[in-house]
N, C-alpha and C positions, 0 to 999 in steps of 0.2 A: 347357716351362719350361727356361730356360737353366741350364747347368751352373755351379755355384758353386765357387769355388776356395779358399774359406776360410770360417771360421765367423763372421766379422764381417760382418753384413749392412748395417751403416751406419744412416743416418738414415731414419726412417719418412716417406715422402713422401705416401702416399695409399692408397686401397684401392678395390676394387670388389667387388660381390656377384653371385654366380650361384647362386640357390637357397640351399642350406645352406652353401655355400662362400664364405668371405670371402678374397679374394686381396689380399695386402699388398705394396705396392711400396716397396722400399728403394732406397737409392743403389746402382744397379748389381746388384741382387739381388731376388729374389721369395721369398715364403713364403705359406702358406695355412693357414686355420683352417676346419675342417669341423665343423659342429654336428650330430652324428649324433642326439643326444637332449639333453634338458635336463641330464642328468647325465653326458654322454659327449661329449668334444670331442677332435678329432684335429688335431694340429699337424704341419706338413710343410714341410721345406726340401729342395730337390733339390740336394744337394751333388755328386752324381755323375750322376744322370739324372732325367728327369721322371717316371719310373715309380715308383709306390708300391704295387705289388702285394705282397700279404702271403701268406706260407705259413700263418701262424697263423689269420688272420681269413678265413673262407670264406663268411660270411653277411653280408648287408647289413642293418644295424641302424637305418638311417635312419628317423626319425619326423618327422611335421610338428611344427615347433617355432617358437614366437613368439620372434623374435630382435630385440632392440633394439640399435642401433649408434649410437654418438656419438663423434665425433673432436674432440679439443680443438685449441686453437690455440697458437701460440707456437713457440719454437725447439725444445722437447722435447715436441711434441704427442704425445698417446697416444690409442689407440683403445679404447673400452670396449664390450664385447659382453656382453649380458645375456640369460639364459634364465630360466625359472621356477625354476631350482635354483642357478645359478651366475652369477658375474660375473667376466669375464676382461678385465683391463686390459693392453694390449699397447703396448710402447714401442719405442725404437730397439734395433737388433740383435736384434729378436724376443724381448726380455725380456718377462716377463709376471708378473702378480700375480693370484692367485685368491682371490675372496671368496664367502661364501655369501650368501643373499638378505637376511640380517640385517646384512650389512656386516662380518661376522667375517673376519679374515684367515686364509686356509687355507694358502697357500704363496706365496712370492715369489722371483723370480730373485735370484741372489746379487748383492749390491751392492758387491762388491769383487773384485779379481782373485784367482784361485786361486793361492796360493803353496804349493807342496809343501814339506814340512819338509826341511831340509838333512840329507842322509844321510851326506855325507862332504865334506871340504874339497877345493878344486881340486887341492891337492898330492897328496892321497890318490887322487883320481880319476886323475891323471896317472900315479902309480906303478902303480895297478891296471891302467890301460890297457896298460902295458908287460907286466904279467904275463899279462893276458888275450890280448894279442897274440901270445904265444908259442904257436905252433901245432904240434901233433904228431898225425899221422894224422887231420887235419881236426877235431881237438878242441883246445880251449884247455887249458892246464895245469890251471886250476881245475876245468874240466869233467871232466878225468880223475880229479881228486880227489873227484868226486861232488858238486861245488857248482855252483849256477846262476851264470850270469854276470849280476850286478846291473846292469852298464852297459847291457845289452840292453833291459831294462825302462825304465831311466831315460831312454835315448835315443829311445824310441818317441815319435813325434809323432802325437797324435790328429787325426783329421779334424775333429772338432768336440767341444765340451764344453757340457753343459747344467748350470748350477749353480743351487742354491737355498739360501736362508737356512735355517739350522738353529735350531729353537726348543727351549726346555727341555721342553715337554710332548710332544715327538714321539718315537714309538717305531716301529721299522721291522720289517716282517714280509714274508713271501713269498720270492721269488727261488728257488723250488724247494727242492732238498735241499742247498743250500750248507752247508758245515761249520760247526761251532760251536753257538752257542746260538740260542734262539728269537728274541729281540730282537737285531737286527743292528746296533743303533746302536754306533758306534765301530769298526766293522770295514769292510773293503773286499774286493771280490770281482771275479773276472774271468769273463766269459762266453766260454769257449773250451773246447768239449768235450774232455776230457783223461782219458786212462787213466794215472793217477798211481800208481805202485807203492808209493810211500812211505806210511807211516801217515797217515791223514787226521785232521788236527787243524784247529783254527780258523785256523791259519796257512797251510793249503792253500787257496788262493783260487779254484781251479777244479777241478771234477771232471768228471763225465760229461754233465751237462745244462746247457743254457743257457735259463733261463726269466726273462727280464728284466722281470718284473712286480713292482713294489715297492708295498707297502702302508704308508701313513704314517698312523698313528693320532694324532689330536689331540683336545683337549678339545672343540673345536667340531664335530668330525666326522671322517670318514675319507676320505682321498684315495688313489687308485691311479694309478701312473704305469707304463704299459706301453710300453717302448721297443722297438718292433717293427723291429729291425734285426739281421739274422742275422750280421753281421760280428763280428769280435773287439771286445769292449767291456769296460768297466771301470766298476764302481759303487762309490763311496766314500761311506760314511755317517758322516762325521765323523772318519775316521782321520787324514787328512792335515791337516785344518783343522776344529776342533771347532765352528766357526760356519757351516760349509757342508756340504751333501751334493751330490754331482754324479754325472753320467753322461758318459762319453766313449766315442766309437767310433772305431775305426781303419778307416774305410771306410764306404761305404753312405750312405744318406740319414738325415736327422733325421725319424723317424716316431715320434711320441709321442702316446699316447692318455692323456687326463686323465679319470679316473673319479671320481665323488663319491657318497657316501652318508652319511646321518647315522650309520650304524652299519656295523660290519664285515660283518655278515651280508648286508646289502644290497649291499656292495661286491663280495664274493666272487661273489654271484649275478650281478651285472652283468658282472664280468670273465669268468665262464664262459659267459654269454650271448654275449659278444663273440668268445671264442676257441673255444667249443664245450664241451659237457659230456660227462663220461664216460658211455657207454651202460651199460645194465644188463648185468652179466656172467652167464655161465652159473652156476648154483648151485653146481656141484661145484668151481668155481675158488676159492670161499671156504673150501674144506676144507683140511686139512693136506696138505703136499706135501714129499716127501723127495728130496734131490739130493746128488750129490757128483761132483767131477771125480776120476774114478778107479774108477767102476763100469765095469770094463773087459771084461766078457763077459756073455753071456746067462745064464750060471750065476750070476753075482753078482746080476743083476737078479731072478732067480727066487728067490734066497736072501733078498734084502731084502724082497721082497713077502711071502714066507712068514713071515719073522720079524715083520713088521708085524702080520699077522693073528694069529700065535701069541702075541705079547705084548699083543694087544688094544689097539693104538694106532690109533685111527681115522685113516685116510689115504685120500686121493682121487687122488693123482697121484705118479708117480715120473718124475724128469727125466733125460734122456739128455744128458750133456755131450759134448764133442768126441770121446770115446773111440769112440763107435759108428760114426764115419765111416771110410771107406777112405782112409787116409793124410791125414786131415783135409780131404778133398775134400767140399765141401758137396753135399747131395742125393745122397750115396752111402751104402752100407752095408758095414761090415766083416764079410764072410762068415766070416773065419777064426775070430773070437772070438764072433760073435753068431749064427752059423747062416746057411745059404744063403737062408732065406726070412724077411724081416722080419715078415711077417704071422703066422708061427708064434709068435714071442716075444710080439708085441703082443696077439695073441688070447689067449694064456695070461694076460697081465696083466689084460686086460679081463674075463675069466671070474672073476678074483679081486676085481674091483671097482676096479681102478686105471686111471686115464687115463695116457697117455704123452705127455710133452712133450719134444720134441727141440730142441737148440740149433742155430742156424744163424748163421754169420758172413757178413759181406758179401764178404770176400776170397775170390776164386776162384783155385784153384791154376793157375799157368801150366804147362800140361801138354797138348801137342798129342795128340789121341786121347781126351781126357776130354771127354765130350759137352757139359757145361756150359761149359767154356772154348771149345770149338770153336764152339758156338752164339753165344757172346758175340763172338768174333772175326768170324764171318761177318756178324752183325747190327750190328757196330760199337757194342757196348753198353758198352765199358769206357772209363775216363778215359784221357786222353793227356797226355804231357809237352810241354814247350815246343817240342820239335822235331816234334811230331805223331805220335810213336810211342806205342803203348800203354804206359802208365806201370806200372812193376813195382817193388814193395817186397817185404817179407817179413812173413808172419804165420805161423800154425801150420803151413800146408802147405809152407812154404818160399817160393820165388818166387810172388808173388801179384799179381793184377790186381783192379781195383775197379770194380764196376758204376756206371754214371753215372745214379743214381736221380733226377736232376733231369729226366730225359726220360720222358714218358709211356710211350713204347714200351719203355723199359727196365723201368719199374715193372710194366707189363703182362706182360712176359716173366718177370720175377721172381715175380710173383703166380701165374702159371701153374705155376711149379715147386712151389707148395704142394700141388698135387694128387698129386705123387709121395709126399709125406709122408702125406697123408690116405689115399691108396690102400694104403699100407703098414699103416695103422691108427693113426697118430699123431692126436692130438686138438687140438693147439695148436702154437704155435711160439714159441721163446725166442730173440730177436735179441740177439746179443752182439757185442762188438768193433766196434761201429758208430759210433765217434766220428768218423772211423774210426781204429782203433788199428793200429799198424804197428811192426815190430821193427827196421827200419833207419832210425830217425829219423822224425819227423813228415813227412807229405806236404808237399812244398813248396807255398808259396802259389800258384805259377803253374801247377800242374797243372790241365789244362783239363777242366771239367765243363760242364753246361749247365743253363739254366733253360728247359725245354722246348726250343725251337729256337735259343735265344740262348746262345752260348758265355759261360761265366763261369768265374772262377778258383776254385780250391779254397778260397781265403780267404773267398769269398762263399757257399760252400755247406757248408763244414765243419760249422757248428753246426746245420744242418738235415739233414745226411746221415742220421743215425739216425731222424729224424722221417720222412723220405721212405721209408726202408726199411721202417719199421713200418707206414706207410700202405699200401705195396704188399703187405706180408705180410697185413695185416688184410683187404684187399679180396680177396686170393687165397684166404684161409681161408673167408671168407663164400661165395665162389663155389663152392668145392670141396665144402663140406658143408652149407651153408645154415644153419648155426648161428651164434650170437653169437660172433664171433672172440675167442679168448683169445690175445693176443700179449703177450709180456713183452719189454721193451726196456731196454737199459742207457743208451743215449744218445738224446736227443730235444731238441726245442725247444718253446717255448710253443705250446699248442694241440695237442700230441701226445697229450693225454688222450683225444682223439676216437678214437684208433686202438690204444692200448696201455696195459697195466699197466706200472708201472716198479718197479725196485728200486734201492737206493742203491749198488750195485756192490760191489767187492771190499773189504769191511770186514775187520776182524781180531778174533780171539777175545780181546778186552781190555775191561776195565770201561768205559773211556772211550767205546768204540764202542757198548756197550749204552746208556750215558747219552745219547749223541748221537742214537740212534735216535728218541727222542721228538720233539725239536725238528725233526729232518730230516723225519719223516713228517707232522708238524703243518704245517710250512711248505709241503711239497709239496701238502697238502690245500688250504691257502689259495691255492695257485698253480694250482688246477684239477685236480691229480692226486690224486684221492681213492683210487684203487686203486693202492697202493704198499706196499712192504715192504722189509725188510732180510734179509740172510742170517742166520737164527737160529743163534746160537752163534758167529757170525763165520766168514768164508770161510777166511782164512789164520790160522795159529797153532793152538795147542792149547787148546781149552776144557776147563776142569775142571768137576766136577760142580756146584759151587755157582753158577758163572757160567751153566752151562747151565740150571739150575733157574730162576734169576732171569730169564734171557732168555726162556724160554717163558712165564713169567708176564707179563712186560712186553709181549711181542709177541702175546699171545693175541687182541688186538683189531686187530692190523695186518692190513689187507685181503688183502695177499699174505702167506701164512702158510707159509713155506718154509724148511726146514733145508738149508743148503748149505755144503759145505766143500771144501777143496782137497786134491789128491793130495800126499803126503808129510806131511800133517798127521794128527793122531790122528783116527780115525773118530769121528763125533759123532752117530750114531744113538742114540735114547734108551736102548737096552739096553746101550750101551757103558759106562755109568756104574754107580753102585751101585744096589742095589734100591730105596733110598729115592728117589734121583733119578729112576729109572725110574717109580716110583709117582707122584711129583709131575708128571712130564712127562705121563703118561697122564691124570691128573686135570684138567690145564688144556687138553689137547687135547679131552677130553670136554666141558669147559665150553664150548669153542669150538663144538662140534657142537650143544650144547644151545641156544646162542644164534644159531645160523645163521638162524632166521627174523627175528630183530632186525637182524642185519647185512644180510640181503638186503633188508629193508624200507628200511634206510638207503641201500642202493645205488639203490633206486627213487627215494628222495628226491634223491639226487645227480643222477640224470638229469633231474629236474624243476627243481631249484633250484641245482645246482652245489655245494651244501654237502657237505663231506667226511664220511667216517665218523669218522676220528680228528680231533679238534678241540682246539686250544689253548683254555684257559679264557678268554683275552681275546676270543675270538670272540663269546661269549655274555654276557660280563661286562666290556664295554669301558670302563666307568667305575670299575672297582675297581682301584686302583693296585697292590693286592697280587698281581694275576695278570698284570701286564704282562710279567714275565720269569720265570714259572714254567716250568722246564725238565723237571721230573720228575713232573708230573701231566698228565692230558689227559682230555678228555671223549670219550665214544663216543656219537655223536648228541648230543642235549641232555639225555638222562635218566640216563646212567651216567657216573661219574667214576672213573678208575683212578689209583692212586697207587702204582706198583710200587717195589720196592726195587732200586736200581741201583748200590749201593755194596757192596763186599765186606765181609762180616762183620756186617752190620746185621741186627738182629732186631726193631727197632721204628723208626718214622720219624715225622717231623712232617708232618701233612697240613693244607693250607689248605682250608677249606670256604667257598665263595662264598655269596652271598645265598640265603636259603631254609632249608628243613629237608632234611636228608640222612639216609638210613638205610644202615647196613652191609647190603650185598646178601646176605650169608650169614647173619648173626645178627639183623638188625633193629635193632641199637643205633642210637640217635638222636643226631644231631649238628646243632647249630644253626649257621647260616651266619654269615659275617663273623668266623670264629674260626680259630685254629690249634689243633690237637689232636694229641697223641702217640698213635699207634695201634700195636698189636702187629703184628708181621710176621715170624713164624718163617719158616724156609726154605720151608715149604709153604703160606704165606699170601700171597695178593695182596690188598692193601687195595683194595676195590671198593665203591662207594657208589651208591645210587639216589636220585634227586631225588624229593621228596614229590610224590605224584600220578602217579608213573611206573607205566606198565603195560608190562611187558617180556615178549614172547612167547618161549617155549621149545619145543623139540621133544625127543623122546626120543633118546638117544644111539644112533647107528648107526655101524657100522665104515666106512661110506662113503655118500655121498649116493646114494640110489636102491637101497640094500640091500633096502628094502621101502617100502611106501607110508607117508607121514606121515599117520596117520589121527587123531592127537590133537594138540591145541594146548594148551599149558600157559601160563597167564598168571600171572606173578608181579606182584602188585599192592601198591603202597606207598601208605599212606593220604595223602589230599589230593585236591585238585581236579585232574583230568587227563583226557585222552582219548588215543586211539591208533588209528591206521589200519594194518591188516595186509593185505599183498598175497600172493596165491598164484597162480602160473601154472606152466607146464610146465618152467621153469627152464633151457631150452636154446635155444629159437629166438625168432623175432620175432612169434609169434602174439599176444603180449600187446598189441602195438601195434594190432592189429585188435579189441581189446576182450576177448580170451580170457583174462580174469583175474578171479579172485574177490577181492572187497574186503570186509573185515570192519572194522566201526567199534565201538570200545568206549569207554564213558564211566563215570567214577567219579561216583556220586551217593549222598550220605548214607552213605558208608562201604561201599557195595556197588557191584558192577560190573554194568552192563547192556551188552548188545551186540546188534548186528544185522548181517546180511550185506546189503550194499546193491547189489552187483553180482555176478552169477553167470554170467560169461562163460566161465570155465574149466570149471566144472561138476564140481569134485571137492571137495565139502564135507567138513569134518572130521566124523568120527563122534562125537568127544568134544571139548568145550572145558572144561578144568578150571582153576579159579581157585585160586591159592595165595597166602595172605597171610602174609608172614614174621612179622608180630607176632601171636603167639598160635597160630601154626601152623594156622590154619583152612584148610580145602580144601573146595570144593564144585563141582558141575557147573553150568555156565552153560547155562541153557535158551534 
């Protein structure tokens, strides 16, 4: 396909078809439409090359589809493509209009030129140009003052723009963990993985991840647009022009998947089928985890472990930040402060029931004689600058070079290094600083990386750098120990859920970041990343007792459940606060451990359907306008709803109850749906509700997963019609994929619960199954 030089394709001249692909011939340009399924269509224009290989999409989803084509006549002839679910009308310049089978308009290309709002007069721009042109030490005057240069963004010329008309009934979700609120209408965001030290507010348009998947909720149905282009891009959802939303990319091809479903559940399932689903994690990874930048010796780790057990705070993992390395060299051990033998410390932690999770950065210290660096030089594994020299920037170790993860041989080399960690006794890997972050300014766009054997610029690999690192890490862990890999990554791209758990990066100990946690994790879940979390209590800054108590309540259902803080900030382990806060902390960590079977079952659901653990209410109640922009409530699966307090000083709050009947999880108080109710929420209270008919499995509290066998299953049953399927396997390897899993099915009938075990592949039946009914306090053994 010929390289295109601009976004205007011109007049549509004709088309031809080859199987599912319709090739469109424009004046001096070509485009294509690939009908993968009745509800999944791919648009493609080769602005830079004829290749449309994807990092995110690794499976072929093509199905046999009946396609009807009809081309009109006249000066502005259009081509109409119809499947059993969608109708796509394509015109000049590759404009398109999307209808459902009933003829309802779902989306249409913008019918006017995009005119960005004037931000300054030409006179002001001329004056500012003089200021910005004053250079000192390679920085503008304004940059030295700590301000961004607005002219740089204004003068950027995109390679292409895709515009669509904005309608009054549209609400926008997805895009990963972009800052701000659940509904993104009226905001704009950038896809450029960035380590931003400033406080993250809705005005920060780019952070650590680029997940260009947009969900558009309309009254007629739900559309998804996945812009599969890893180059720098921008998405505006009515900020610049309230009548348009648009996507623009600064490089690469126009690769756009159109997804359709009558409801949001179906759309999320379809998107995760396209880009991959988060695999079932090891059970212990759902437990509580403790971390800090500043656990700087083996003595400190042993003390933290002992205090966790002494204070009876259930905990499954302690994380090792960069302190454990020798001079911040990756895959090394600081013998001075941690002892000569890593196995000794890690064995001690294991004996006490703790898993150990080390951080690894991509940057390799430039240090001849250091084995990892020497191997990389000998194997030609590092990125190079425009002059062909190994590119050097600075990160924690000082002068640093960067592995070229775009090449398989580099990923294989890096994956092999995981055995160093597992041989020491580490159980997982935490990938950080992989945007990639750097201390001497961002890597220049022209630093040379590769896509396998093809040289490409940093501009084209930047947004997938963390994705490729976590892919290598995951493959290395699985080969090293045969278990389900537990990889945590800060930076990634769409589809990265196949390889890693994520967290939202360096948040702060402020109430607004507690508030933002809910929409961030919900939108991550809608974007395929079910296993996600935030740093409990905030990473930087000083958390007080009230904030810490409210954070542990709000985050008790976040899949990654980790308290992490920065050096120089107050310590924020649970015993660092008052005895009341410590008791509250313990109470909700214990609640988490009681509900582990429910959360694990939801992880199993994620692997099959793509639906996340934490869900915005709009996912299951898409026709209720009261839930379109709820930022402080969320569903856990479909049966639980949490409404945490996320404001300082509040002891009650307004809760919206969607359709149906709801029960207070702890007291059994009944609330009817379609109403707002004020509920009490003292400092030690999390408003938590169960849907009528819910069956919620519990286990007894243990100090860590595997402390002893789970021999009893406790079912909390809330009156109504309902059923539940519970899974049990060994919780750590892939035997469940060969059928080594026990499956229990439970059904509510006439106010009583009946159950049966349908599959007995794992062979560890419960000794007791006890039913607890919150109303009336009845309890009985299920036979």
